[in-house]
ZAZALO-46371 format. One record per residue (C-alpha): residue number from 0; x, y, z. Coordinates in steps of 0.5 Angstrom, whole numbers, padded with zeros to 4 digits. Example, Ala and Ser with C-alpha at 12.3 -4.5 7.8 and 13.67 -1.06 7.14 Angstrom:
{pt 0 {0025 -0009 0016}}
{pt 1 {0027 -0002 0014}}
END
This chain:
{pt 0 {0094 -0048 -0169}}
{pt 1 {0090 -0054 -0167}}
{pt 2 {0093 -0058 -0161}}
{pt 3 {0091 -0066 -0161}}
{pt 4 {0092 -0070 -0154}}
{pt 5 {0093 -0077 -0156}}
{pt 6 {0092 -0082 -0151}}
{pt 7 {0092 -0089 -0154}}
{pt 8 {0087 -0092 -0149}}
{pt 9 {0081 -0087 -0152}}
{pt 10 {0083 -0088 -0160}}
{pt 11 {0083 -0096 -0160}}
{pt 12 {0080 -0098 -0167}}
{pt 13 {0078 -0091 -0168}}
{pt 14 {0079 -0089 -0176}}
{pt 15 {0081 -0082 -0178}}
{pt 16 {0076 -0076 -0177}}
{pt 17 {0077 -0071 -0182}}
{pt 18 {0075 -0065 -0177}}
{pt 19 {0081 -0068 -0172}}
{pt 20 {0087 -0068 -0177}}
{pt 21 {0087 -0066 -0184}}
{pt 22 {0092 -0069 -0189}}
{pt 23 {0099 -0068 -0186}}
{pt 24 {0106 -0068 -0187}}
{pt 25 {0109 -0070 -0180}}
{pt 26 {0115 -0069 -0176}}
{pt 27 {0116 -0073 -0169}}
{pt 28 {0121 -0071 -0163}}
{pt 29 {0121 -0068 -0156}}
{pt 30 {0123 -0061 -0159}}
{pt 31 {0125 -0060 -0152}}
{pt 32 {0128 -0052 -0153}}
{pt 33 {0126 -0052 -0160}}
{pt 34 {0133 -0050 -0162}}
{pt 35 {0136 -0048 -0168}}
{pt 36 {0136 -0056 -0170}}
{pt 37 {0129 -0056 -0169}}
{pt 38 {0128 -0050 -0172}}
{pt 39 {0131 -0053 -0179}}
{pt 40 {0127 -0059 -0178}}
{pt 41 {0121 -0055 -0178}}
{pt 42 {0123 -0051 -0184}}
{pt 43 {0124 -0057 -0188}}
{pt 44 {0117 -0059 -0185}}
{pt 45 {0113 -0053 -0188}}
{pt 46 {0117 -0053 -0194}}
{pt 47 {0115 -0060 -0196}}
{pt 48 {0108 -0059 -0193}}
{pt 49 {0107 -0053 -0198}}
{pt 50 {0110 -0057 -0204}}
{pt 51 {0105 -0063 -0203}}
{pt 52 {0100 -0058 -0201}}
{pt 53 {0099 -0061 -0194}}
{pt 54 {0098 -0058 -0187}}
{pt 55 {0104 -0059 -0182}}
{pt 56 {0104 -0063 -0176}}
{pt 57 {0109 -0064 -0170}}
{pt 58 {0108 -0070 -0165}}
{pt 59 {0111 -0069 -0159}}
{pt 60 {0111 -0073 -0152}}
{pt 61 {0108 -0072 -0145}}
{pt 62 {0112 -0074 -0141}}
{pt 63 {0118 -0074 -0145}}
{pt 64 {0120 -0082 -0146}}
{pt 65 {0127 -0081 -0141}}
{pt 66 {0122 -0078 -0136}}
{pt 67 {0117 -0083 -0136}}
{pt 68 {0123 -0089 -0135}}
{pt 69 {0126 -0085 -0130}}
{pt 70 {0119 -0085 -0126}}
{pt 71 {0118 -0092 -0127}}
{pt 72 {0125 -0093 -0124}}
{pt 73 {0123 -0089 -0118}}
{pt 74 {0128 -0083 -0119}}
{pt 75 {0125 -0078 -0123}}
{pt 76 {0130 -0073 -0122}}
{pt 77 {0135 -0078 -0126}}
{pt 78 {0132 -0075 -0133}}
{pt 79 {0135 -0069 -0137}}
{pt 80 {0132 -0063 -0134}}
{pt 81 {0127 -0060 -0138}}
{pt 82 {0129 -0054 -0143}}
{pt 83 {0121 -0052 -0144}}
{pt 84 {0115 -0054 -0141}}
{pt 85 {0109 -0057 -0145}}
{pt 86 {0106 -0050 -0145}}
{pt 87 {0112 -0047 -0147}}
{pt 88 {0114 -0052 -0152}}
{pt 89 {0107 -0051 -0155}}
{pt 90 {0107 -0043 -0155}}
{pt 91 {0114 -0044 -0159}}
{pt 92 {0111 -0049 -0164}}
{pt 93 {0105 -0044 -0165}}
{pt 94 {0110 -0038 -0166}}
{pt 95 {0113 -0042 -0172}}
{pt 96 {0107 -0043 -0176}}
{pt 97 {0105 -0050 -0175}}
{pt 98 {0098 -0052 -0177}}
{pt 99 {0097 -0058 -0172}}
{pt 100 {0101 -0061 -0166}}
{pt 101 {0100 -0068 -0163}}
{pt 102 {0101 -0069 -0156}}
{pt 103 {0102 -0076 -0155}}
{pt 104 {0101 -0079 -0148}}
{pt 105 {0108 -0083 -0147}}
{pt 106 {0106 -0089 -0143}}
{pt 107 {0106 -0097 -0143}}
{pt 108 {0101 -0097 -0148}}
{pt 109 {0105 -0092 -0153}}
{pt 110 {0112 -0095 -0152}}
{pt 111 {0109 -0102 -0153}}
{pt 112 {0107 -0101 -0160}}
{pt 113 {0110 -0105 -0166}}
{pt 114 {0113 -0101 -0172}}
{pt 115 {0107 -0103 -0176}}
{pt 116 {0102 -0101 -0170}}
{pt 117 {0105 -0094 -0170}}
{pt 118 {0105 -0093 -0177}}
{pt 119 {0098 -0095 -0178}}
{pt 120 {0096 -0090 -0172}}
{pt 121 {0099 -0085 -0176}}
{pt 122 {0096 -0086 -0183}}
{pt 123 {0089 -0089 -0180}}
{pt 124 {0088 -0084 -0174}}
{pt 125 {0092 -0078 -0176}}
{pt 126 {0092 -0078 -0183}}
{pt 127 {0099 -0077 -0184}}
{pt 128 {0101 -0077 -0192}}
{pt 129 {0109 -0076 -0191}}
{pt 130 {0114 -0075 -0186}}
{pt 131 {0120 -0071 -0185}}
{pt 132 {0125 -0074 -0180}}
{pt 133 {0132 -0074 -0177}}
{pt 134 {0137 -0079 -0180}}
{pt 135 {0137 -0082 -0173}}
{pt 136 {0130 -0083 -0172}}
{pt 137 {0127 -0090 -0169}}
{pt 138 {0120 -0092 -0166}}
{pt 139 {0116 -0097 -0164}}
{pt 140 {0117 -0103 -0159}}
{pt 141 {0125 -0104 -0158}}
{pt 142 {0126 -0098 -0163}}
{pt 143 {0125 -0103 -0169}}
{pt 144 {0122 -0098 -0174}}
{pt 145 {0126 -0093 -0178}}
{pt 146 {0125 -0089 -0184}}
{pt 147 {0127 -0095 -0189}}
{pt 148 {0121 -0098 -0185}}
{pt 149 {0116 -0093 -0186}}
{pt 150 {0118 -0092 -0194}}
{pt 151 {0117 -0100 -0194}}
{pt 152 {0110 -0099 -0191}}
{pt 153 {0108 -0094 -0196}}
{pt 154 {0110 -0087 -0193}}
{pt 155 {0115 -0082 -0197}}
{pt 156 {0120 -0080 -0192}}
{pt 157 {0125 -0074 -0192}}
{pt 158 {0131 -0074 -0188}}
{pt 159 {0134 -0068 -0185}}
{pt 160 {0141 -0069 -0183}}
{pt 161 {0144 -0067 -0176}}
{pt 162 {0145 -0059 -0176}}
{pt 163 {0151 -0057 -0173}}
{pt 164 {0154 -0050 -0172}}
{pt 165 {0157 -0049 -0178}}
{pt 166 {0150 -0050 -0182}}
{pt 167 {0147 -0045 -0177}}
{pt 168 {0153 -0040 -0179}}
{pt 169 {0152 -0041 -0186}}
{pt 170 {0144 -0039 -0185}}
{pt 171 {0146 -0033 -0182}}
{pt 172 {0142 -0034 -0175}}
{pt 173 {0149 -0035 -0171}}
{pt 174 {0156 -0033 -0171}}
{pt 175 {0162 -0035 -0167}}
{pt 176 {0160 -0042 -0166}}
{pt 177 {0164 -0048 -0166}}
{pt 178 {0163 -0054 -0171}}
{pt 179 {0159 -0058 -0166}}
{pt 180 {0152 -0062 -0166}}
{pt 181 {0146 -0057 -0164}}
{pt 182 {0143 -0061 -0159}}
{pt 183 {0138 -0060 -0153}}
{pt 184 {0144 -0064 -0148}}
{pt 185 {0149 -0059 -0151}}
{pt 186 {0144 -0053 -0149}}
{pt 187 {0143 -0056 -0142}}
{pt 188 {0150 -0056 -0141}}
{pt 189 {0151 -0049 -0143}}
{pt 190 {0146 -0047 -0138}}
{pt 191 {0148 -0051 -0132}}
{pt 192 {0155 -0047 -0133}}
{pt 193 {0152 -0040 -0133}}
{pt 194 {0154 -0039 -0141}}
{pt 195 {0147 -0036 -0143}}
{pt 196 {0151 -0032 -0149}}
{pt 197 {0152 -0039 -0152}}
{pt 198 {0146 -0042 -0150}}
{pt 199 {0142 -0037 -0153}}
{pt 200 {0146 -0037 -0160}}
{pt 201 {0144 -0044 -0160}}
{pt 202 {0136 -0043 -0158}}
{pt 203 {0136 -0037 -0163}}
{pt 204 {0133 -0033 -0157}}
{pt 205 {0134 -0031 -0150}}
{pt 206 {0132 -0037 -0145}}
{pt 207 {0126 -0036 -0141}}
{pt 208 {0121 -0039 -0136}}
{pt 209 {0114 -0038 -0136}}
{pt 210 {0110 -0040 -0130}}
{pt 211 {0104 -0038 -0125}}
{pt 212 {0106 -0034 -0118}}
{pt 213 {0104 -0039 -0113}}
{pt 214 {0105 -0039 -0105}}
{pt 215 {0111 -0040 -0102}}
{pt 216 {0114 -0041 -0095}}
{pt 217 {0115 -0033 -0095}}
{pt 218 {0122 -0034 -0092}}
{pt 219 {0124 -0028 -0097}}
{pt 220 {0119 -0024 -0093}}
{pt 221 {0122 -0025 -0086}}
{pt 222 {0129 -0023 -0089}}
{pt 223 {0126 -0016 -0092}}
{pt 224 {0127 -0019 -0099}}
{pt 225 {0120 -0022 -0101}}
{pt 226 {0120 -0026 -0107}}
{pt 227 {0115 -0028 -0113}}
{pt 228 {0115 -0036 -0113}}
{pt 229 {0114 -0038 -0120}}
{pt 230 {0112 -0045 -0122}}
{pt 231 {0117 -0049 -0126}}
{pt 232 {0112 -0054 -0129}}
{pt 233 {0118 -0059 -0129}}
{pt 234 {0121 -0064 -0125}}
{pt 235 {0128 -0059 -0124}}
{pt 236 {0130 -0053 -0128}}
{pt 237 {0136 -0053 -0133}}
{pt 238 {0140 -0048 -0130}}
{pt 239 {0141 -0046 -0123}}
{pt 240 {0144 -0040 -0119}}
{pt 241 {0143 -0033 -0118}}
{pt 242 {0141 -0029 -0124}}
{pt 243 {0139 -0022 -0127}}
{pt 244 {0132 -0022 -0130}}
{pt 245 {0127 -0018 -0133}}
{pt 246 {0120 -0020 -0133}}
{pt 247 {0113 -0019 -0136}}
{pt 248 {0106 -0021 -0135}}
{pt 249 {0103 -0025 -0140}}
{pt 250 {0095 -0026 -0141}}
{pt 251 {0091 -0032 -0142}}
{pt 252 {0093 -0032 -0150}}
{pt 253 {0101 -0032 -0148}}
{pt 254 {0101 -0024 -0150}}
{pt 255 {0105 -0019 -0146}}
{pt 256 {0100 -0015 -0142}}
{pt 257 {0103 -0007 -0143}}
{pt 258 {0104 -0004 -0137}}
{pt 259 {0102 -0009 -0133}}
{pt 260 {0107 -0008 -0127}}
{pt 261 {0105 -0001 -0127}}
{pt 262 {0098 -0002 -0126}}
{pt 263 {0099 -0008 -0120}}
{pt 264 {0104 -0003 -0116}}
{pt 265 {0103 0001 -0110}}
{pt 266 {0104 0008 -0110}}
{pt 267 {0112 0010 -0111}}
{pt 268 {0113 0003 -0111}}
{pt 269 {0114 0002 -0119}}
{pt 270 {0120 -0002 -0119}}
{pt 271 {0126 -0002 -0124}}
{pt 272 {0125 -0002 -0131}}
{pt 273 {0127 -0008 -0135}}
{pt 274 {0131 -0009 -0141}}
{pt 275 {0125 -0010 -0146}}
{pt 276 {0118 -0006 -0146}}
{pt 277 {0113 -0007 -0141}}
{pt 278 {0118 -0011 -0136}}
{pt 279 {0121 -0010 -0129}}
{pt 280 {0128 -0012 -0127}}
{pt 281 {0129 -0017 -0122}}
{pt 282 {0134 -0021 -0118}}
{pt 283 {0133 -0029 -0119}}
{pt 284 {0135 -0035 -0115}}
{pt 285 {0133 -0042 -0118}}
{pt 286 {0135 -0048 -0115}}
{pt 287 {0134 -0052 -0108}}
{pt 288 {0136 -0046 -0104}}
{pt 289 {0142 -0050 -0100}}
{pt 290 {0142 -0045 -0094}}
{pt 291 {0134 -0047 -0093}}
{pt 292 {0136 -0054 -0093}}
{pt 293 {0130 -0057 -0097}}
{pt 294 {0134 -0060 -0102}}
{pt 295 {0129 -0063 -0106}}
{pt 296 {0125 -0057 -0107}}
{pt 297 {0127 -0054 -0114}}
{pt 298 {0125 -0046 -0114}}
{pt 299 {0125 -0040 -0118}}
{pt 300 {0124 -0034 -0114}}
{pt 301 {0124 -0027 -0116}}
{pt 302 {0126 -0021 -0112}}
{pt 303 {0124 -0014 -0115}}
{pt 304 {0128 -0008 -0112}}
{pt 305 {0123 -0002 -0111}}
{pt 306 {0117 -0006 -0113}}
{pt 307 {0111 -0007 -0108}}
{pt 308 {0105 -0010 -0111}}
{pt 309 {0100 -0017 -0111}}
{pt 310 {0103 -0022 -0116}}
{pt 311 {0099 -0028 -0114}}
{pt 312 {0096 -0032 -0120}}
{pt 313 {0099 -0028 -0125}}
{pt 314 {0103 -0031 -0131}}
{pt 315 {0110 -0029 -0131}}
{pt 316 {0115 -0030 -0136}}
{pt 317 {0122 -0029 -0133}}
{pt 318 {0128 -0028 -0138}}
{pt 319 {0135 -0030 -0136}}
{pt 320 {0140 -0024 -0137}}
{pt 321 {0146 -0025 -0133}}
{pt 322 {0149 -0030 -0129}}
{pt 323 {0152 -0027 -0123}}
{pt 324 {0154 -0034 -0119}}
{pt 325 {0152 -0041 -0117}}
{pt 326 {0148 -0042 -0111}}
{pt 327 {0151 -0041 -0105}}
{pt 328 {0150 -0044 -0098}}
{pt 329 {0151 -0039 -0092}}
{pt 330 {0152 -0040 -0085}}
{pt 331 {0145 -0038 -0082}}
{pt 332 {0139 -0033 -0085}}
{pt 333 {0143 -0027 -0083}}
{pt 334 {0149 -0029 -0087}}
{pt 335 {0144 -0031 -0093}}
{pt 336 {0141 -0024 -0092}}
{pt 337 {0147 -0020 -0093}}
{pt 338 {0149 -0025 -0099}}
{pt 339 {0142 -0023 -0102}}
{pt 340 {0143 -0016 -0101}}
{pt 341 {0150 -0016 -0104}}
{pt 342 {0147 -0020 -0110}}
{pt 343 {0142 -0015 -0111}}
{pt 344 {0146 -0009 -0111}}
{pt 345 {0151 -0012 -0116}}
{pt 346 {0146 -0014 -0121}}
{pt 347 {0143 -0007 -0120}}
{pt 348 {0150 -0005 -0122}}
{pt 349 {0150 -0010 -0128}}
{pt 350 {0143 -0007 -0130}}
{pt 351 {0145 0000 -0130}}
{pt 352 {0151 -0001 -0134}}
{pt 353 {0147 -0006 -0139}}
{pt 354 {0142 -0001 -0141}}
END
């Protein structure tokens, strides 16, 4: 998959370069989560591209528009919590066989484009020949552009209606769902409520977060529960609380490294195997750690029972398996230690029953 990073400051007046972008069918959106609704759009995109003998192209935005506007007003946490970081999103789009992803820098210059300037950019720089869009898609300054405008401009547009649970059931990728719109907002609400089962239905996969292990404040170590502090790569996460997880180590290409933990572990400290191949079972706290009293520091920290090894600098993918409870504020570090001890015991028991 080819990735194009689009910055209007660098392309002003530039014409399309065949080496940069081949003639394509394009779809546009945030694609946060790459859920079942997005997946239906990607399938339609690929079908259209195949029919017209063109390549498939997806345009996403960084930052996402609502993140940009939240930053403008000085309140970045008012934007919706991210389901997927940029890298996670790119990996998922690659897995769906997309030929090219355009990562458009969303800034003042981009948001100020008129509908005509936006369409000019698509055709003259990105070599777009046709589009597949949702029926509510709007673009350009003050959202003045739509599918009708693009058709009048001369670009063929295929519209895909909003995907609901009923359609997902009919396609055989989901069951036991209500007749509601599949959306990133709905998945955020489910994750925040700890409803992994329904969220995973709508994602068509188990929810996970990928990040590098970085240095923390080592509070867990003082409590005899050393944790791996994993970069979130987002302002705040979409789920909070204490979870049972399984974790794999990824290489630079995003592939799972076989038996990675066994090679990293100290003798007789191999940990507890996870529920998928080459994974380690862990107990995760994701949130603001209210007992530590650092309300604006969102963290994902994973403790691996019976494991000891150096994980700094490793890229871990954390798959959330079971929601134990929301974050709790304990009366001091001793009470916190006792709470963690009980959480670890409860989650190991859950893991043993889930095998």
